[in-house]
C-alpha positions as CSV (number, residue, x, y, z in Angstrom):
1,M,7.8,5.3,9.2
2,T,11.7,5.4,9.2
3,E,14.1,5.3,12.2
4,G,15.3,9.0,11.2
5,K,11.7,10.3,11.3
6,K,11.1,8.5,14.5
7,R,14.2,9.9,16.3
8,A,13.0,13.6,15.0
9,G,9.9,13.3,16.5
10,K,11.2,12.1,19.9
11,R,13.4,15.0,20.1
12,R,10.9,17.9,19.1
13,R,8.2,16.0,21.6
14,S,11.2,16.0,24.0
15,R,11.9,19.7,23.5
16,Q,8.5,20.9,23.8
17,R,7.8,18.9,27.2
18,A,10.9,20.4,28.6
19,A,9.9,23.9,27.5
20,R,6.5,23.3,29.0
21,R,8.1,21.9,32.4
22,T,10.3,25.1,32.5
23,Y,7.4,27.5,31.9
24,L,5.0,25.6,34.7
25,C,8.0,25.9,37.3
26,A,8.3,29.5,36.3
27,L,4.5,30.1,36.7
28,V,4.4,28.0,40.2
29,I,7.5,30.2,41.2
30,G,5.7,33.4,40.1
31,L,2.6,32.6,41.9
32,T,4.2,31.7,45.2
33,L,6.2,34.7,45.4
34,A,3.1,36.9,44.5
35,F,1.2,35.4,47.5
36,A,4.0,34.8,49.9
37,Q,5.5,38.4,49.3
38,A,3.4,40.9,47.4
39,G,5.6,43.4,45.6
40,F,6.2,45.3,42.5
41,V,8.9,42.3,41.4
42,S,6.9,39.5,42.1
43,S,3.7,40.8,40.6
44,I,5.4,41.6,37.2
45,A,7.2,38.2,37.3
46,L,3.8,36.7,37.5
47,Y,2.1,38.8,34.9
48,L,5.2,37.8,32.6
49,C,4.5,34.4,33.3
50,L,0.8,34.8,32.3
51,L,1.6,36.7,29.3
52,V,3.9,34.1,27.7
53,P,1.2,32.0,26.5
54,V,-0.9,35.0,24.9
55,Y,2.2,36.0,23.2
56,A,2.8,32.6,22.0
57,V,-0.7,32.5,20.5
58,I,-0.5,35.7,18.7
59,H,3.1,35.0,17.4
60,L,1.7,31.6,16.2
61,L,-1.2,33.3,14.1
62,V,1.3,36.0,12.7
63,V,3.7,33.3,11.6
64,R,0.8,31.2,10.0
65,L,-0.2,34.1,7.7
66,Q,3.6,35.0,7.0
67,L,4.8,31.6,5.8
68,S,4.3,30.4,2.4
69,C,5.7,27.4,0.5
70,E,6.3,26.7,-3.5
71,Q,7.0,23.1,-4.7
72,R,8.2,22.0,-8.1
73,L,9.9,18.7,-9.4
74,S,12.6,18.7,-12.2
75,A,10.3,16.0,-14.1
76,Q,6.8,15.0,-14.1
77,T,7.5,11.7,-15.9
78,I,10.3,9.5,-15.3
79,I,11.5,5.8,-15.7
80,K,11.6,3.4,-12.8
81,G,14.9,3.9,-11.1
82,Q,15.8,7.3,-12.3
83,T,16.0,10.2,-9.8
84,V,14.0,13.2,-9.7
85,D,14.9,16.5,-8.0
86,Y,12.2,18.1,-5.4
87,T,12.5,21.7,-4.9
88,L,10.6,23.3,-1.6
89,R,10.9,26.8,-1.7
90,L,9.6,28.6,1.9
91,Q,9.6,32.4,2.6
92,N,9.0,34.2,5.5
93,R,7.1,37.3,4.5
94,G,6.7,39.2,7.8
95,L,8.6,40.9,10.5
96,L,8.3,37.8,13.0
97,A,10.7,35.2,13.1
98,A,9.7,31.6,12.6
99,P,11.6,29.1,14.9
100,H,11.4,25.2,14.2
101,V,9.7,25.4,10.9
102,Q,8.8,22.0,9.7
103,A,7.6,20.8,6.4
104,H,6.1,17.4,6.5
105,L,6.1,15.6,3.1
106,G,4.2,12.6,1.7
107,D,2.7,10.4,-1.0
108,D,-0.1,8.2,-1.7
109,H,1.8,5.3,-2.8
110,G,2.6,4.0,0.7
111,L,6.3,3.7,-0.1
112,G,8.1,5.5,2.7
113,L,8.3,8.9,1.0
114,D,6.1,10.2,4.0
115,A,9.4,9.8,6.0
116,Q,11.1,12.6,4.6
117,H,10.6,16.0,6.4
118,I,12.6,19.3,6.4
119,Q,13.2,21.5,9.5
120,L,14.7,24.9,9.8
121,D,14.8,28.2,11.9
122,M,13.5,31.1,9.6
123,T,14.4,34.7,10.3
124,P,12.1,37.8,9.0
125,H,12.0,38.0,5.0
126,E,14.1,35.0,4.8
127,I,13.7,32.7,1.7
128,T,15.3,29.2,1.6
129,S,15.3,26.5,-1.1
130,V,15.9,22.8,-0.1
131,T,16.4,20.4,-2.9
132,L,16.0,16.7,-2.3
133,P,16.9,13.8,-5.0
134,L,14.1,11.3,-4.8
135,C,14.6,8.0,-6.5
136,F,11.3,6.1,-7.1
137,L,12.2,2.3,-7.2
138,Y,8.6,1.2,-8.4
139,R,6.2,2.0,-11.2
140,G,3.3,4.1,-10.5
141,V,1.6,7.2,-10.1
142,Y,2.6,8.9,-7.1
143,V,1.0,12.1,-5.6
144,F,3.6,13.5,-3.5
145,G,4.6,16.8,-1.8
146,V,4.3,18.9,1.4
147,R,1.1,17.7,3.1
148,E,1.7,20.0,6.2
149,L,3.6,22.9,7.5
150,S,4.3,23.6,11.0
151,A,6.2,25.9,13.2
152,A,6.6,26.3,16.8
153,D,6.3,29.9,19.0
154,P,9.7,31.1,20.5
155,F,9.2,29.4,23.8
156,S,8.2,25.8,22.2
157,L,5.2,25.8,24.0
158,M,2.8,25.0,21.3
159,R,2.7,24.6,17.5
160,F,0.5,25.4,14.7
161,R,-0.2,23.0,11.5
162,K,-1.1,24.2,8.1
163,K,-2.4,21.8,5.8
164,E,-1.3,22.0,2.2
165,P,-3.9,21.1,-0.4
166,A,-1.9,21.0,-3.7
167,P,0.4,18.2,-3.7
168,L,2.7,17.2,-6.8
169,R,2.0,14.5,-9.1
170,V,4.8,12.4,-10.4
171,T,4.2,9.4,-13.1
172,V,6.8,6.7,-12.8
173,Y,7.2,4.6,-16.1
174,P,8.0,0.8,-16.0
175,R,11.6,-0.2,-17.5
176,L,11.5,-0.8,-21.3
177,I,13.3,-4.2,-21.7
178,R,14.3,-4.5,-25.5
179,L,14.7,-8.1,-26.5
180,R,16.7,-9.5,-29.5
181,R,14.4,-12.3,-30.4
182,F,11.1,-13.7,-29.3
183,G,9.8,-16.8,-30.8
184,G,6.1,-16.5,-31.2
185,A,6.5,-13.0,-32.9
186,Q,9.1,-14.5,-35.3
187,Q,7.0,-17.2,-36.4
188,Q,4.1,-14.9,-36.9
189,Q,6.5,-12.7,-39.1
190,Q,7.9,-15.4,-41.2
191,Q,4.2,-16.7,-41.9
192,L,3.5,-13.6,-43.1
193,E,6.3,-12.9,-45.0
194,T,6.1,-16.3,-46.6
195,R,2.6,-15.8,-47.4
196,A,3.4,-12.3,-48.9
197,Q,5.7,-14.0,-51.1
198,Q,3.3,-16.5,-52.4
199,I,0.4,-13.8,-53.1
200,S,0.5,-12.5,-56.6
201,E,1.5,-9.1,-57.2
202,E,-1.4,-8.3,-59.1
203,V,-3.6,-5.6,-57.9
204,A,-6.6,-7.9,-57.0
205,A,-4.3,-9.7,-54.5
206,I,-4.0,-6.3,-52.7
207,Q,-6.8,-5.9,-50.2
208,D,-5.9,-2.4,-49.2
209,T,-3.3,0.0,-48.4
210,R,-2.2,2.4,-45.4
211,T,0.4,4.6,-44.3
212,Y,3.7,3.2,-43.5
213,Q,4.2,2.4,-40.0
214,Y,7.5,1.7,-38.0
215,G,8.5,-2.0,-38.3
216,D,7.0,-2.6,-41.7
217,S,8.9,-4.7,-44.1
218,M,10.3,-2.8,-47.2
219,S,9.0,-5.6,-49.4
220,R,5.7,-4.7,-48.9
221,I,5.9,-0.8,-49.6
222,H,3.6,0.1,-52.5
223,W,6.1,2.1,-54.7
224,N,3.9,3.6,-57.3
225,L,1.4,4.7,-54.6
226,T,4.4,6.2,-52.6
227,A,5.4,8.1,-55.6
228,Q,1.8,9.5,-56.2
229,K,1.1,10.4,-52.7
230,G,4.4,11.5,-51.8
231,A,4.2,9.5,-48.5
232,M,5.3,5.6,-48.0
233,M,2.3,3.3,-48.3
234,T,2.2,-0.3,-47.0
235,K,0.3,-3.0,-49.0
236,L,-2.2,-4.9,-46.8
237,Y,-2.7,-8.3,-48.6
238,E,-6.1,-10.7,-48.1
239,Q,-6.5,-12.3,-44.9
240,E,-3.5,-10.6,-43.1
241,S,-5.9,-9.8,-40.2
242,D,-5.6,-13.3,-39.2
243,Q,-1.9,-12.3,-38.4
244,N,-2.1,-11.2,-34.7
245,L,-0.3,-11.8,-31.2
246,L,-3.1,-12.1,-28.4
247,V,-1.9,-10.8,-25.2
248,L,-3.6,-11.6,-21.9
249,L,-2.5,-9.4,-19.0
250,D,-3.7,-10.5,-15.2
251,L,-4.1,-7.4,-13.4
252,R,-5.5,-9.1,-10.4
253,R,-4.4,-8.1,-6.9
254,I,-1.3,-10.0,-5.8
255,P,-1.6,-11.4,-2.2
256,L,1.8,-10.0,-1.0
257,D,2.2,-7.3,1.8
258,S,4.6,-5.3,-0.6
259,P,3.5,-6.5,-4.2
260,Y,5.4,-3.8,-6.2
261,A,8.2,-5.5,-7.4
262,A,5.9,-8.4,-8.7
263,E,3.6,-6.2,-10.1
264,D,6.4,-4.5,-12.1
265,M,7.9,-7.9,-13.3
266,V,4.3,-8.8,-14.9
267,L,4.2,-5.6,-16.7
268,E,7.7,-5.2,-17.6
269,S,7.7,-9.0,-19.3
270,C,4.5,-7.8,-21.1
271,L,5.9,-4.6,-22.2
272,A,8.9,-6.1,-23.5
273,V,7.3,-8.7,-25.8
274,C,4.9,-6.2,-26.8
275,H,7.6,-3.8,-28.2
276,F,9.5,-6.7,-29.6
277,V,6.2,-8.0,-31.5
278,L,5.1,-4.2,-32.8
279,C,8.5,-3.9,-34.3
280,S,7.6,-5.9,-36.9
281,S,4.5,-6.5,-38.9
282,V,2.3,-8.3,-36.5
283,T,-0.7,-6.8,-34.7
284,V,-1.1,-6.9,-31.3
285,R,-4.5,-7.2,-29.3
286,V,-4.0,-6.5,-25.4
287,L,-6.8,-7.6,-23.0
288,F,-7.1,-6.7,-19.4
289,A,-9.6,-5.6,-16.8
290,V,-9.8,-2.5,-14.9
291,G,-12.2,-3.6,-11.8
292,D,-14.7,-5.7,-13.5
293,S,-14.5,-4.0,-17.0
294,I,-12.6,-5.7,-19.5
295,Q,-10.3,-3.5,-21.7
296,V,-9.2,-4.0,-25.1
297,L,-6.2,-2.4,-26.8
298,E,-5.2,-3.3,-30.4
299,G,-2.8,-2.0,-32.9
300,R,0.4,-2.1,-34.7
301,G,3.6,0.2,-35.2
302,K,5.7,2.3,-32.6
303,D,2.7,4.7,-32.2
304,F,0.5,2.2,-30.8
305,F,3.2,0.8,-28.3
306,D,3.8,4.2,-27.2
307,H,-0.2,4.5,-26.5
308,L,0.2,1.0,-24.7
309,Y,3.2,1.9,-22.6
310,T,1.5,5.1,-21.4
311,R,-1.6,3.2,-20.6
312,L,-0.2,0.7,-18.7
313,A,2.2,3.0,-16.6
314,E,-0.9,3.7,-14.8
315,V,-2.9,0.7,-14.2
316,S,-3.7,-0.5,-10.8
317,F,-3.7,-4.2,-9.9
318,T,-7.7,-4.3,-8.8
319,S,-9.0,-6.6,-11.5
320,T,-11.7,-8.9,-10.5
321,R,-11.6,-10.8,-13.8
322,T,-9.8,-14.1,-14.3
323,I,-7.5,-14.9,-17.0
324,A,-10.0,-17.7,-18.3
325,E,-12.6,-15.0,-18.3
326,L,-10.1,-12.9,-20.4
327,D,-9.4,-15.9,-22.6
328,R,-13.2,-16.4,-23.4
329,T,-13.7,-12.7,-24.1
330,A,-10.8,-12.6,-26.6
331,G,-12.0,-15.4,-29.0
332,S,-9.6,-17.6,-31.1
333,A,-5.9,-16.6,-32.0
334,P,-3.2,-18.8,-33.4
335,F,-0.7,-17.9,-30.9
336,R,-1.4,-16.3,-27.2
337,V,0.7,-15.3,-24.3
338,C,-0.4,-14.5,-21.0
339,F,1.4,-12.6,-18.0
340,S,0.4,-13.2,-14.4
341,A,1.4,-13.8,-10.8
342,A,-1.2,-16.5,-10.4
343,D,-1.0,-20.3,-11.2
344,P,-2.6,-21.1,-14.8
345,S,-6.0,-22.2,-14.8
346,S,-7.7,-25.4,-16.2
347,Q,-10.5,-23.3,-17.9
348,F,-8.7,-22.1,-20.9
349,S,-10.1,-22.7,-24.2
350,F,-7.0,-23.9,-25.8
351,A,-7.7,-22.2,-29.1
352,G,-3.9,-22.3,-30.3
353,R,-0.9,-22.3,-28.5
354,L,-0.6,-20.3,-25.1
355,D,2.6,-19.3,-23.2
356,Y,1.8,-18.6,-19.7
357,Y,4.7,-16.5,-18.3
358,R,4.3,-16.7,-14.3
359,V,5.9,-14.3,-12.0
360,V,6.7,-16.8,-9.0
361,T,6.0,-14.9,-5.5
362,K,6.2,-18.1,-3.3
363,S,9.7,-18.7,-2.2
364,G,11.3,-22.2,-2.6
365,Q,9.3,-23.0,-5.9
366,E,10.7,-25.0,-8.8
367,R,10.7,-23.8,-12.2
368,S,7.8,-25.8,-13.9
369,Q,8.5,-28.2,-16.7
370,A,6.1,-27.9,-19.6
371,P,5.0,-31.4,-21.3
372,A,6.4,-31.7,-25.1
373,G,3.7,-31.0,-27.7
374,S,1.4,-29.4,-25.0
375,A,-0.9,-26.4,-26.1
376,L,-0.1,-24.5,-22.5
377,R,3.5,-23.8,-21.7
378,V,4.2,-22.0,-18.4
379,I,7.4,-20.3,-18.2
380,D,8.3,-19.1,-14.5
381,L,9.8,-15.6,-13.9
382,F,11.4,-15.5,-10.6
383,P,12.4,-12.3,-8.7
384,E,16.3,-12.7,-9.3
385,D,15.9,-13.4,-13.0
386,D,17.2,-11.3,-15.8
387,L,14.0,-10.7,-17.5
388,A,15.5,-10.1,-21.1
389,T,17.4,-13.5,-20.7
390,V,14.3,-15.6,-19.6
391,L,12.1,-14.2,-22.5
392,E,14.7,-14.7,-25.1
393,M,15.5,-18.4,-23.9
394,S,11.7,-19.4,-23.5
395,S,11.0,-18.6,-27.2
């Protein structure tokens, strides 16, 4: 809860206490006059004091039926760091004024959006629109909107609270970091092109064909078949399926009070590498766990990256599987990369090279030094690092 919300709450409670004290004083004076000196004026004063809470209750019941709110967002999906406009439209449809109307906003992500609130006084038949620019600094799915609508009676003695059951949903995608180079993918691509040049151009050397995908080399286009079908077709050579990149993504809970920045670094570095690799003729196989269930996503080309990007934007770090378990499930691969916020395990199969990208969450830790010729290479990612620079240099 922010300081602004605390101060507003204190002012509201202070005003309500002052109104109640004033009413109690008026009620005591009215009772004293009625019993001390019976008369028309003292009786009217007492009856008016007794009618005040009755009128306040009736007023609140009517205002509750009069008030309505509509909510909308300028975008349902945004990139982390972008601003989205949230518009709240309040309408008082009746003949009674609605003083001290408050719309309490909230979110399910726990990042402080519930500190936002809107307060205004509404005259009869008034329509008011309030627009708030909201900047989401972390990736995730936010369920956001007015959670509670409240208003006070004209005497500020009591308030009604009306729950709003339909909050809005915003999906905040992680940043997409574009790399100029990445060593593992370049090695895979060079091996693939070298072997493709060595294979005979005879039909027998071609195992299959498929529709052209973004990133396919022009030297692999089957021009005769392209002319026949009217669409670009790509050659698939024998044993080409061995050329792929295996990505192990650690989605276990990060033991920090506020783990969102570290989670975003894990995902953004993973997506940066996958994007670079998928722009070449290399197949990517991504393994991660959702709870206890291991998920496998495999494909190539831009369409697969779009699917991967959307899928990882909504994942939560609730995995119970270790990286070693994912590694055993994945099987052998010539080149593997791992993205995690935990220290590397000693239980890897070491079936091929493994580049372990570790997001450092402990203060004062020094960068690790991988021994020359080791199958396991640990690359540390610090919070202050520029991810693109570290990923490009590490290759």
